[in-house]
Each structure stands twice: as structure tokens, then as C-alpha cells.
mmCIF file as gemmi writes it, N, C-alpha and C atoms, coordinates in Angstrom:
data_model
loop_
_atom_site.group_PDB
_atom_site.id
_atom_site.type_symbol
_atom_site.label_atom_id
_atom_site.label_alt_id
_atom_site.label_comp_id
_atom_site.label_asym_id
_atom_site.label_entity_id
_atom_site.label_seq_id
_atom_site.pdbx_PDB_ins_code
_atom_site.Cartn_x
_atom_site.Cartn_y
_atom_site.Cartn_z
_atom_site.occupancy
_atom_site.B_iso_or_equiv
_atom_site.pdbx_formal_charge
_atom_site.auth_seq_id
_atom_site.auth_asym_id
_atom_site.pdbx_PDB_model_num
ATOM 1 N N . MET Axp A 1 ? -1.902 5.016 -6.528 1 0 ? 1 A 1
ATOM 2 C CA . MET Axp A 1 ? -1.664 6.215 -5.307 1 0 ? 1 A 1
ATOM 3 C C . MET Axp A 1 ? -2.643 6.053 -4.851 1 0 ? 1 A 1
ATOM 4 N N . ALA Axp A 2 ? -2.614 6.228 -3.658 1 0 ? 2 A 1
ATOM 5 C CA . ALA Axp A 2 ? -3.487 5.796 -1.997 1 0 ? 2 A 1
ATOM 6 C C . ALA Axp A 2 ? -4.527 7.126 -2.738 1 0 ? 2 A 1
ATOM 7 N N . ARG Axp A 3 ? -5.669 7.159 -2.452 1 0 ? 3 A 1
ATOM 8 C CA . ARG Axp A 3 ? -6.371 8.677 -2.328 1 0 ? 3 A 1
ATOM 9 C C . ARG Axp A 3 ? -7.083 8.595 -0.825 1 0 ? 3 A 1
ATOM 10 N N . ASN Axp A 4 ? -7.4 9.992 -0.813 1 0 ? 4 A 1
ATOM 11 C CA . ASN Axp A 4 ? -8.406 10.35 0.71 1 0 ? 4 A 1
ATOM 12 C C . ASN Axp A 4 ? -9.767 10.039 -0.007 1 0 ? 4 A 1
ATOM 13 N N . ARG Axp A 5 ? -10.763 9.552 0.562 1 0 ? 5 A 1
ATOM 14 C CA . ARG Axp A 5 ? -11.801 9.511 -0.01 1 0 ? 5 A 1
ATOM 15 C C . ARG Axp A 5 ? -12.94 9.899 1.852 1 0 ? 5 A 1
ATOM 16 N N . ILE Axp A 6 ? -13.953 9.83 1.737 1 0 ? 6 A 1
ATOM 17 C CA . ILE Axp A 6 ? -14.893 10.462 2.615 1 0 ? 6 A 1
ATOM 18 C C . ILE Axp A 6 ? -15.549 9.226 2.517 1 0 ? 6 A 1
ATOM 19 N N . ILE Axp A 7 ? -16.118 9.249 3.758 1 0 ? 7 A 1
ATOM 20 C CA . ILE Axp A 7 ? -17.151 7.473 4.296 1 0 ? 7 A 1
ATOM 21 C C . ILE Axp A 7 ? -18.151 8.149 4.776 1 0 ? 7 A 1
ATOM 22 N N . LYS Axp A 8 ? -18.996 8.326 4.416 1 0 ? 8 A 1
ATOM 23 C CA . LYS Axp A 8 ? -20.175 9.303 4.821 1 0 ? 8 A 1
ATOM 24 C C . LYS Axp A 8 ? -21.095 8.423 5.684 1 0 ? 8 A 1
ATOM 25 N N . PRO Axp A 9 ? -21.765 8.763 6.643 1 0 ? 9 A 1
ATOM 26 C CA . PRO Axp A 9 ? -22.735 7.919 7.639 1 0 ? 9 A 1
ATOM 27 C C . PRO Axp A 9 ? -23.161 7.203 7.513 1 0 ? 9 A 1
ATOM 28 N N . GLU Axp A 10 ? -24.28 7.333 6.025 1 0 ? 10 A 1
ATOM 29 C CA . GLU Axp A 10 ? -25.201 6.274 4.778 1 0 ? 10 A 1
ATOM 30 C C . GLU Axp A 10 ? -24.295 5.092 4.827 1 0 ? 10 A 1
ATOM 31 N N . PHE Axp A 11 ? -22.852 5.321 4.934 1 0 ? 11 A 1
ATOM 32 C CA . PHE Axp A 11 ? -22.589 3.738 4.917 1 0 ? 11 A 1
ATOM 33 C C . PHE Axp A 11 ? -22.456 2.544 5.618 1 0 ? 11 A 1
ATOM 34 N N . TRP Axp A 12 ? -22.326 3.192 6.641 1 0 ? 12 A 1
ATOM 35 C CA . TRP Axp A 12 ? -22.682 2.402 8.114 1 0 ? 12 A 1
ATOM 36 C C . TRP Axp A 12 ? -24.033 1.762 8.258 1 0 ? 12 A 1
ATOM 37 N N . ALA Axp A 13 ? -25.387 2.513 7.435 1 0 ? 13 A 1
ATOM 38 C CA . ALA Axp A 13 ? -26.499 1.745 7.84 1 0 ? 13 A 1
ATOM 39 C C . ALA Axp A 13 ? -26.826 1.328 6.806 1 0 ? 13 A 1
ATOM 40 N N . ASP Axp A 14 ? -26.231 1.192 5.722 1 0 ? 14 A 1
ATOM 41 C CA . ASP Axp A 14 ? -26.678 0.684 4.298 1 0 ? 14 A 1
ATOM 42 C C . ASP Axp A 14 ? -27.102 -0.993 4.573 1 0 ? 14 A 1
ATOM 43 N N . ALA Axp A 15 ? -27.942 -1.427 4.291 1 0 ? 15 A 1
ATOM 44 C CA . ALA Axp A 15 ? -28.296 -2.866 4.806 1 0 ? 15 A 1
ATOM 45 C C . ALA Axp A 15 ? -27.343 -3.811 3.85 1 0 ? 15 A 1
ATOM 46 N N . LYS Axp A 16 ? -26.983 -3.506 2.754 1 0 ? 16 A 1
ATOM 47 C CA . LYS Axp A 16 ? -26.351 -4.617 2.361 1 0 ? 16 A 1
ATOM 48 C C . LYS Axp A 16 ? -24.997 -4.672 3.04 1 0 ? 16 A 1
ATOM 49 N N . VAL Axp A 17 ? -24.401 -3.482 3.358 1 0 ? 17 A 1
ATOM 50 C CA . VAL Axp A 17 ? -22.957 -3.148 4.412 1 0 ? 17 A 1
ATOM 51 C C . VAL Axp A 17 ? -22.963 -4.16 5.751 1 0 ? 17 A 1
ATOM 52 N N . GLY Axp A 18 ? -24.438 -3.96 5.984 1 0 ? 18 A 1
ATOM 53 C CA . GLY Axp A 18 ? -24.577 -4.455 7.263 1 0 ? 18 A 1
ATOM 54 C C . GLY Axp A 18 ? -24.695 -6.082 7.802 1 0 ? 18 A 1
ATOM 55 N N . ARG Axp A 19 ? -24.6 -6.133 6.547 1 0 ? 19 A 1
ATOM 56 C CA . ARG Axp A 19 ? -24.591 -8.087 6.11 1 0 ? 19 A 1
ATOM 57 C C . ARG Axp A 19 ? -23.058 -8.388 5.608 1 0 ? 19 A 1
ATOM 58 N N . LEU Axp A 20 ? -22.211 -7.678 5.866 1 0 ? 20 A 1
ATOM 59 C CA . LEU Axp A 20 ? -21.277 -7.508 5.045 1 0 ? 20 A 1
ATOM 60 C C . LEU Axp A 20 ? -20.187 -8.167 6.703 1 0 ? 20 A 1
ATOM 61 N N . SER Axp A 21 ? -18.755 -8.648 7.057 1 0 ? 21 A 1
ATOM 62 C CA . SER Axp A 21 ? -18.59 -8.938 8.276 1 0 ? 21 A 1
ATOM 63 C C . SER Axp A 21 ? -17.559 -7.915 8.13 1 0 ? 21 A 1
ATOM 64 N N . PHE Axp A 22 ? -17.06 -7.928 9.311 1 0 ? 22 A 1
ATOM 65 C CA . PHE Axp A 22 ? -16.25 -6.363 9.461 1 0 ? 22 A 1
ATOM 66 C C . PHE Axp A 22 ? -14.666 -6.37 8.795 1 0 ? 22 A 1
ATOM 67 N N . GLY Axp A 23 ? -14.299 -7.659 8.152 1 0 ? 23 A 1
ATOM 68 C CA . GLY Axp A 23 ? -12.986 -7.672 7.378 1 0 ? 23 A 1
ATOM 69 C C . GLY Axp A 23 ? -13.609 -7.027 6.137 1 0 ? 23 A 1
ATOM 70 N N . ALA Axp A 24 ? -14.416 -7.406 5.631 1 0 ? 24 A 1
ATOM 71 C CA . ALA Axp A 24 ? -15.077 -7.366 3.959 1 0 ? 24 A 1
ATOM 72 C C . ALA Axp A 24 ? -15.321 -5.975 3.965 1 0 ? 24 A 1
ATOM 73 N N . ARG Axp A 25 ? -15.863 -5.368 5.054 1 0 ? 25 A 1
ATOM 74 C CA . ARG Axp A 25 ? -16.353 -3.733 5.085 1 0 ? 25 A 1
ATOM 75 C C . ARG Axp A 25 ? -14.951 -3.106 5.274 1 0 ? 25 A 1
ATOM 76 N N . LEU Axp A 26 ? -13.677 -3.272 5.782 1 0 ? 26 A 1
ATOM 77 C CA . LEU Axp A 26 ? -12.631 -2.649 5.903 1 0 ? 26 A 1
ATOM 78 C C . LEU Axp A 26 ? -11.701 -2.837 4.587 1 0 ? 26 A 1
ATOM 79 N N . LEU Axp A 27 ? -11.711 -4.024 3.726 1 0 ? 27 A 1
ATOM 80 C CA . LEU Axp A 27 ? -11.522 -4.137 1.965 1 0 ? 27 A 1
ATOM 81 C C . LEU Axp A 27 ? -12.262 -3.171 1.964 1 0 ? 27 A 1
ATOM 82 N N . TYR Axp A 28 ? -13.44 -3.22 1.43 1 0 ? 28 A 1
ATOM 83 C CA . TYR Axp A 28 ? -14.022 -2.753 0.608 1 0 ? 28 A 1
ATOM 84 C C . TYR Axp A 28 ? -14.106 -0.409 0.959 1 0 ? 28 A 1
ATOM 85 N N . ILE Axp A 29 ? -13.254 -0.227 1.908 1 0 ? 29 A 1
ATOM 86 C CA . ILE Axp A 29 ? -12.846 1.283 2.321 1 0 ? 29 A 1
ATOM 87 C C . ILE Axp A 29 ? -11.48 1.091 1.521 1 0 ? 29 A 1
ATOM 88 N N . ALA Axp A 30 ? -10.813 0.356 2.111 1 0 ? 30 A 1
ATOM 89 C CA . ALA Axp A 30 ? -9.273 0.313 1.368 1 0 ? 30 A 1
ATOM 90 C C . ALA Axp A 30 ? -9.421 0.644 0.093 1 0 ? 30 A 1
ATOM 91 N N . MET Axp A 31 ? -10.364 -0.256 -0.847 1 0 ? 31 A 1
ATOM 92 C CA . MET Axp A 31 ? -10.215 -0.649 -2.303 1 0 ? 31 A 1
ATOM 93 C C . MET Axp A 31 ? -10.711 0.448 -2.688 1 0 ? 31 A 1
ATOM 94 N N . TRP Axp A 32 ? -11.918 1.742 -2.596 1 0 ? 32 A 1
ATOM 95 C CA . TRP Axp A 32 ? -12.173 2.949 -2.252 1 0 ? 32 A 1
ATOM 96 C C . TRP Axp A 32 ? -10.839 3.869 -2.28 1 0 ? 32 A 1
ATOM 97 N N . ASN Axp A 33 ? -9.858 3.885 -1.275 1 0 ? 33 A 1
ATOM 98 C CA . ASN Axp A 33 ? -8.725 4.242 -0.997 1 0 ? 33 A 1
ATOM 99 C C . ASN Axp A 33 ? -7.408 3.726 -1.995 1 0 ? 33 A 1
ATOM 100 N N . PHE Axp A 34 ? -7.78 2.902 -2.696 1 0 ? 34 A 1
ATOM 101 C CA . PHE Axp A 34 ? -6.781 2.291 -3.569 1 0 ? 34 A 1
ATOM 102 C C . PHE Axp A 34 ? -7.15 3.04 -4.816 1 0 ? 34 A 1
ATOM 103 N N . ALA Axp A 35 ? -8.481 3.26 -5.313 1 0 ? 35 A 1
ATOM 104 C CA . ALA Axp A 35 ? -8.629 2.931 -6.81 1 0 ? 35 A 1
ATOM 105 C C . ALA Axp A 35 ? -8.581 4.652 -6.819 1 0 ? 35 A 1
ATOM 106 N N . ASP Axp A 36 ? -8.543 5.057 -8.24 1 0 ? 36 A 1
ATOM 107 C CA . ASP Axp A 36 ? -8.291 5.959 -8.864 1 0 ? 36 A 1
ATOM 108 C C . ASP Axp A 36 ? -9.881 6.361 -9.129 1 0 ? 36 A 1
ATOM 109 N N . ASP Axp A 37 ? -10.006 8.015 -10.091 1 0 ? 37 A 1
ATOM 110 C CA . ASP Axp A 37 ? -11.446 8.423 -9.767 1 0 ? 37 A 1
ATOM 111 C C . ASP Axp A 37 ? -12.258 8.033 -10.848 1 0 ? 37 A 1
ATOM 112 N N . TYR Axp A 38 ? -11.771 6.605 -11.734 1 0 ? 38 A 1
ATOM 113 C CA . TYR Axp A 38 ? -12.334 5.801 -12.389 1 0 ? 38 A 1
ATOM 114 C C . TYR Axp A 38 ? -13.008 4.668 -12.321 1 0 ? 38 A 1
ATOM 115 N N . GLY Axp A 39 ? -12.692 3.915 -10.705 1 0 ? 39 A 1
ATOM 116 C CA . GLY Axp A 39 ? -12.487 2.744 -9.63 1 0 ? 39 A 1
ATOM 117 C C . GLY Axp A 39 ? -11.922 1.886 -10.034 1 0 ? 39 A 1
ATOM 118 N N . ILE Axp A 40 ? -10.431 2.107 -10.875 1 0 ? 40 A 1
ATOM 119 C CA . ILE Axp A 40 ? -9.636 1.402 -11.283 1 0 ? 40 A 1
ATOM 120 C C . ILE Axp A 40 ? -8.236 1.274 -10.024 1 0 ? 40 A 1
ATOM 121 N N . ILE Axp A 41 ? -7.968 0.231 -9.766 1 0 ? 41 A 1
ATOM 122 C CA . ILE Axp A 41 ? -6.362 0.086 -8.711 1 0 ? 41 A 1
ATOM 123 C C . ILE Axp A 41 ? -5.811 -0.411 -9.837 1 0 ? 41 A 1
ATOM 124 N N . SER Axp A 42 ? -4.736 0.138 -9.466 1 0 ? 42 A 1
ATOM 125 C CA . SER Axp A 42 ? -3.475 0.022 -10.555 1 0 ? 42 A 1
ATOM 126 C C . SER Axp A 42 ? -2.664 -1.142 -9.973 1 0 ? 42 A 1
ATOM 127 N N . ALA Axp A 43 ? -2.984 -2.388 -9.262 1 0 ? 43 A 1
ATOM 128 C CA . ALA Axp A 43 ? -2.246 -3.031 -8.72 1 0 ? 43 A 1
ATOM 129 C C . ALA Axp A 43 ? -2.806 -4.34 -8.684 1 0 ? 43 A 1
ATOM 130 N N . SER Axp A 44 ? -2.251 -5.497 -9.237 1 0 ? 44 A 1
ATOM 131 C CA . SER Axp A 44 ? -2.915 -6.722 -9.635 1 0 ? 44 A 1
ATOM 132 C C . SER Axp A 44 ? -3.646 -7.044 -8.061 1 0 ? 44 A 1
ATOM 133 N N . PRO Axp A 45 ? -4.136 -8.348 -8.105 1 0 ? 45 A 1
ATOM 134 C CA . PRO Axp A 45 ? -4.96 -8.471 -6.898 1 0 ? 45 A 1
ATOM 135 C C . PRO Axp A 45 ? -4.475 -8.845 -5.639 1 0 ? 45 A 1
ATOM 136 N N . ARG Axp A 46 ? -3.237 -9.266 -5.935 1 0 ? 46 A 1
ATOM 137 C CA . ARG Axp A 46 ? -1.937 -10.025 -5.122 1 0 ? 46 A 1
ATOM 138 C C . ARG Axp A 46 ? -1.552 -9.09 -4.775 1 0 ? 46 A 1
ATOM 139 N N . VAL Axp A 47 ? -0.787 -8.112 -5.679 1 0 ? 47 A 1
ATOM 140 C CA . VAL Axp A 47 ? -0.38 -6.782 -4.587 1 0 ? 47 A 1
ATOM 141 C C . VAL Axp A 47 ? -1.159 -6.412 -4.036 1 0 ? 47 A 1
ATOM 142 N N . PHE Axp A 48 ? -2.628 -5.728 -4.426 1 0 ? 48 A 1
ATOM 143 C CA . PHE Axp A 48 ? -3.408 -5.105 -3.141 1 0 ? 48 A 1
ATOM 144 C C . PHE Axp A 48 ? -3.948 -6.037 -1.885 1 0 ? 48 A 1
ATOM 145 N N . ALA Axp A 49 ? -3.111 -7.289 -2.106 1 0 ? 49 A 1
ATOM 146 C CA . ALA Axp A 49 ? -3.994 -8.185 -1.216 1 0 ? 49 A 1
ATOM 147 C C . ALA Axp A 49 ? -3.05 -7.703 -0.152 1 0 ? 49 A 1
ATOM 148 N N . GLU Axp A 50 ? -1.438 -8.296 -0.549 1 0 ? 50 A 1
ATOM 149 C CA . GLU Axp A 50 ? -0.135 -8.424 0.547 1 0 ? 50 A 1
ATOM 150 C C . GLU Axp A 50 ? -0.427 -7.123 0.559 1 0 ? 50 A 1
ATOM 151 N N . THR Axp A 51 ? -0.824 -5.89 0.155 1 0 ? 51 A 1
ATOM 152 C CA . THR Axp A 51 ? -0.531 -4.72 0.747 1 0 ? 51 A 1
ATOM 153 C C . THR Axp A 51 ? -1.34 -3.83 2.136 1 0 ? 51 A 1
ATOM 154 N N . PHE Axp A 52 ? -2.599 -4.28 1.531 1 0 ? 52 A 1
ATOM 155 C CA . PHE Axp A 52 ? -3.736 -4.219 2.761 1 0 ? 52 A 1
ATOM 156 C C . PHE Axp A 52 ? -3.463 -5.042 3.867 1 0 ? 52 A 1
ATOM 157 N N . PHE Axp A 53 ? -3.559 -6.229 3.819 1 0 ? 53 A 1
ATOM 158 C CA . PHE Axp A 53 ? -3.599 -7.19 4.753 1 0 ? 53 A 1
ATOM 159 C C . PHE Axp A 53 ? -2.239 -7.064 5.641 1 0 ? 53 A 1
ATOM 160 N N . GLU Axp A 54 ? -0.903 -6.648 5.084 1 0 ? 54 A 1
ATOM 161 C CA . GLU Axp A 54 ? 0.323 -6.14 5.442 1 0 ? 54 A 1
ATOM 162 C C . GLU Axp A 54 ? 0.235 -4.948 6.6 1 0 ? 54 A 1
ATOM 163 N N . MET Axp A 55 ? -0.645 -4.301 5.878 1 0 ? 55 A 1
ATOM 164 C CA . MET Axp A 55 ? -0.609 -3.005 7.079 1 0 ? 55 A 1
ATOM 165 C C . MET Axp A 55 ? -1.644 -3.396 8.17 1 0 ? 55 A 1
ATOM 166 N N . ILE Axp A 56 ? -2.51 -4.07 8.043 1 0 ? 56 A 1
ATOM 167 C CA . ILE Axp A 56 ? -3.293 -4.454 9.024 1 0 ? 56 A 1
ATOM 168 C C . ILE Axp A 56 ? -2.444 -5.563 9.855 1 0 ? 56 A 1
ATOM 169 N N . ILE Axp A 57 ? -2.103 -6.172 9.446 1 0 ? 57 A 1
ATOM 170 C CA . ILE Axp A 57 ? -1.079 -7.3 10.651 1 0 ? 57 A 1
ATOM 171 C C . ILE Axp A 57 ? -0.285 -6.088 11.216 1 0 ? 57 A 1
ATOM 172 N N . ARG Axp A 58 ? 0.522 -5.398 10.537 1 0 ? 58 A 1
ATOM 173 C CA . ARG Axp A 58 ? 1.614 -4.897 11.15 1 0 ? 58 A 1
ATOM 174 C C . ARG Axp A 58 ? 0.803 -3.973 12.225 1 0 ? 58 A 1
ATOM 175 N N . ARG Axp A 59 ? -0.152 -3.012 11.907 1 0 ? 59 A 1
ATOM 176 C CA . ARG Axp A 59 ? -0.91 -2.558 13.018 1 0 ? 59 A 1
ATOM 177 C C . ARG Axp A 59 ? -1.702 -3.604 14.154 1 0 ? 59 A 1
ATOM 178 N N . ALA Axp A 60 ? -1.982 -4.416 13.819 1 0 ? 60 A 1
ATOM 179 C CA . ALA Axp A 60 ? -2.878 -5.393 15.247 1 0 ? 60 A 1
ATOM 180 C C . ALA Axp A 60 ? -1.23 -5.925 15.773 1 0 ? 60 A 1
ATOM 181 N N . TRP Axp A 61 ? 0.276 -6.296 15.214 1 0 ? 61 A 1
ATOM 182 C CA . TRP Axp A 61 ? 0.662 -6.756 16.098 1 0 ? 61 A 1
ATOM 183 C C . TRP Axp A 61 ? 1.154 -4.568 17.217 1 0 ? 61 A 1
ATOM 184 N N . ARG Axp A 62 ? 1.642 -4.191 16.343 1 0 ? 62 A 1
ATOM 185 C CA . ARG Axp A 62 ? 1.631 -2.513 17.486 1 0 ? 62 A 1
ATOM 186 C C . ARG Axp A 62 ? 1.073 -3.088 18.188 1 0 ? 62 A 1
ATOM 187 N N . LEU Axp A 63 ? -0.583 -2.58 17.914 1 0 ? 63 A 1
ATOM 188 C CA . LEU Axp A 63 ? -1.372 -2.432 19.436 1 0 ? 63 A 1
ATOM 189 C C . LEU Axp A 63 ? -1.183 -3.522 20.154 1 0 ? 63 A 1
ATOM 190 N N . ALA Axp A 64 ? -0.789 -4.768 20.185 1 0 ? 64 A 1
ATOM 191 C CA . ALA Axp A 64 ? -1.236 -5.857 21.066 1 0 ? 64 A 1
ATOM 192 C C . ALA Axp A 64 ? 0.512 -5.586 21.634 1 0 ? 64 A 1
ATOM 193 N N . GLY Axp A 65 ? 1.51 -4.813 21.474 1 0 ? 65 A 1
ATOM 194 C CA . GLY Axp A 65 ? 2.55 -4.408 21.676 1 0 ? 65 A 1
ATOM 195 C C . GLY Axp A 65 ? 3.43 -5.457 21.763 1 0 ? 65 A 1
ATOM 196 N N . LEU Axp A 66 ? 3.529 -6.278 20.811 1 0 ? 66 A 1
ATOM 197 C CA . LEU Axp A 66 ? 4.528 -7.309 20.511 1 0 ? 66 A 1
ATOM 198 C C . LEU Axp A 66 ? 5.105 -7.091 19.562 1 0 ? 66 A 1
ATOM 199 N N . THR Axp A 67 ? 6.133 -7.783 19.008 1 0 ? 67 A 1
ATOM 200 C CA . THR Axp A 67 ? 7.311 -8.154 18.45 1 0 ? 67 A 1
ATOM 201 C C . THR Axp A 67 ? 6.373 -8.848 17.311 1 0 ? 67 A 1
ATOM 202 N N . ARG Axp A 68 ? 6.572 -8.108 16.114 1 0 ? 68 A 1
ATOM 203 C CA . ARG Axp A 68 ? 5.774 -8.796 14.62 1 0 ? 68 A 1
ATOM 204 C C . ARG Axp A 68 ? 6.937 -9.785 14.296 1 0 ? 68 A 1
ATOM 205 N N . PRO Axp A 69 ? 6.321 -11.156 13.485 1 0 ? 69 A 1
ATOM 206 C CA . PRO Axp A 69 ? 7.711 -11.766 12.989 1 0 ? 69 A 1
ATOM 207 C C . PRO Axp A 69 ? 7.629 -11.447 11.361 1 0 ? 69 A 1
ATOM 208 N N . ALA Axp A 70 ? 8.726 -12.09 10.82 1 0 ? 70 A 1
ATOM 209 C CA . ALA Axp A 70 ? 9.303 -11.511 9.673 1 0 ? 70 A 1
ATOM 210 C C . ALA Axp A 70 ? 8.388 -12.042 8.972 1 0 ? 70 A 1
ATOM 211 N N . ARG Axp A 71 ? 8.375 -11.242 7.422 1 0 ? 71 A 1
ATOM 212 C CA . ARG Axp A 71 ? 6.963 -10.848 6.778 1 0 ? 71 A 1
ATOM 213 C C . ARG Axp A 71 ? 7.026 -12.35 5.575 1 0 ? 71 A 1
ATOM 214 N N . ARG Axp A 72 ? 5.974 -12.834 5.885 1 0 ? 72 A 1
ATOM 215 C CA . ARG Axp A 72 ? 5.921 -14.116 4.697 1 0 ? 72 A 1
ATOM 216 C C . ARG Axp A 72 ? 4.979 -13.387 3.8 1 0 ? 72 A 1
ATOM 217 N N . SER Axp A 73 ? 5.624 -13.701 1.909 1 0 ? 73 A 1
ATOM 218 C CA . SER Axp A 73 ? 4.724 -13.869 1.049 1 0 ? 73 A 1
ATOM 219 C C . SER Axp A 73 ? 4.01 -14.522 1.035 1 0 ? 73 A 1
ATOM 220 N N . ILE Axp A 74 ? 2.483 -13.782 0.321 1 0 ? 74 A 1
ATOM 221 C CA . ILE Axp A 74 ? 1.542 -14.874 -0.089 1 0 ? 74 A 1
ATOM 222 C C . ILE Axp A 74 ? 1.169 -15.495 -0.949 1 0 ? 74 A 1
ATOM 223 N N . ARG Axp A 75 ? 1.807 -17.287 -1.002 1 0 ? 75 A 1
ATOM 224 C CA . ARG Axp A 75 ? 1.889 -17.649 -1.97 1 0 ? 75 A 1
ATOM 225 C C . ARG Axp A 75 ? 1.115 -18.839 -2.343 1 0 ? 75 A 1
ATOM 226 N N . PRO Axp A 76 ? 0.859 -18.836 -3.555 1 0 ? 76 A 1
ATOM 227 C CA . PRO Axp A 76 ? -0.402 -20.585 -3.664 1 0 ? 76 A 1
ATOM 228 C C . PRO Axp A 76 ? -0.019 -21.607 -3.239 1 0 ? 76 A 1
ATOM 229 N N . ALA Axp A 77 ? -0.232 -22.428 -2.945 1 0 ? 77 A 1
ATOM 230 C CA . ALA Axp A 77 ? 0.202 -24.17 -2.063 1 0 ? 77 A 1
ATOM 231 C C . ALA Axp A 77 ? 0.641 -24.46 -3.558 1 0 ? 77 A 1
ATOM 232 N N . ALA Axp A 78 ? 1.615 -25.697 -3.273 1 0 ? 78 A 1
ATOM 233 C CA . ALA Axp A 78 ? 2.216 -26.396 -4.665 1 0 ? 78 A 1
ATOM 234 C C . ALA Axp A 78 ? 0.822 -27.679 -4.703 1 0 ? 78 A 1
ATOM 235 N N . ALA Axp A 79 ? 0.313 -27.18 -6.156 1 0 ? 79 A 1
ATOM 236 C CA . ALA Axp A 79 ? -0.086 -28.748 -6.428 1 0 ? 79 A 1
ATOM 237 C C . ALA Axp A 79 ? 0.098 -30.128 -6.519 1 0 ? 79 A 1
ATOM 238 N N . LYS Axp A 80 ? -0.525 -30.804 -5.776 1 0 ? 80 A 1
ATOM 239 C CA . LYS Axp A 80 ? -0.382 -32.319 -5.393 1 0 ? 80 A 1
ATOM 240 C C . LYS Axp A 80 ? -0.618 -32.918 -6.825 1 0 ? 80 A 1
ATOM 241 N N . CYS Axp A 81 ? 0.037 -34 -7.531 1 0 ? 81 A 1
ATOM 242 C CA . CYS Axp A 81 ? -0.453 -34.992 -8.038 1 0 ? 81 A 1
ATOM 243 C C . CYS Axp A 81 ? -0.301 -36.195 -8.149 1 0 ? 81 A 1
């Protein structure tokens, strides 16, 4: 279950955070929200990524005033032998 967390202003001034891309910073914050008090995220990495990125994609489409295409599941490409 997602939790309310406080992002302190020092987060943005940290040198390590400054080297991250915008998407990496946002993912890091999302992981704080989805982690429990012990830092454990109770979903598989795939489920977490699908949930997190789906929220961002949905919001981006809404902000752009566009109709969102049907949801596609993230699936690994089939191995070619």
C-alpha cells in the first residue's frame, strides 16, 4: 500500500541526486511512496514498474489533452534462437 512520505528540500540539493535523470529522481520518490516502514516494496519489480509508469503515462496523456491508447502490458521480447 502506498504511503505518504515527506520529501525534504535537501533532497534536491544532494550531489548524488543531481547526477540522476529526471525520470530516475521520480522513480526514486515513487519507491519511497510504495515502500513500507522497513523499505520493502511488496510487489514484484515488474508489477511496481507497470503501476508506476502507467500512472505517469496516463497523466501525461491527460495533460496533453489527448485520448490515451489502450493499455499494453510490459512483456519481454521472445528469444530468437
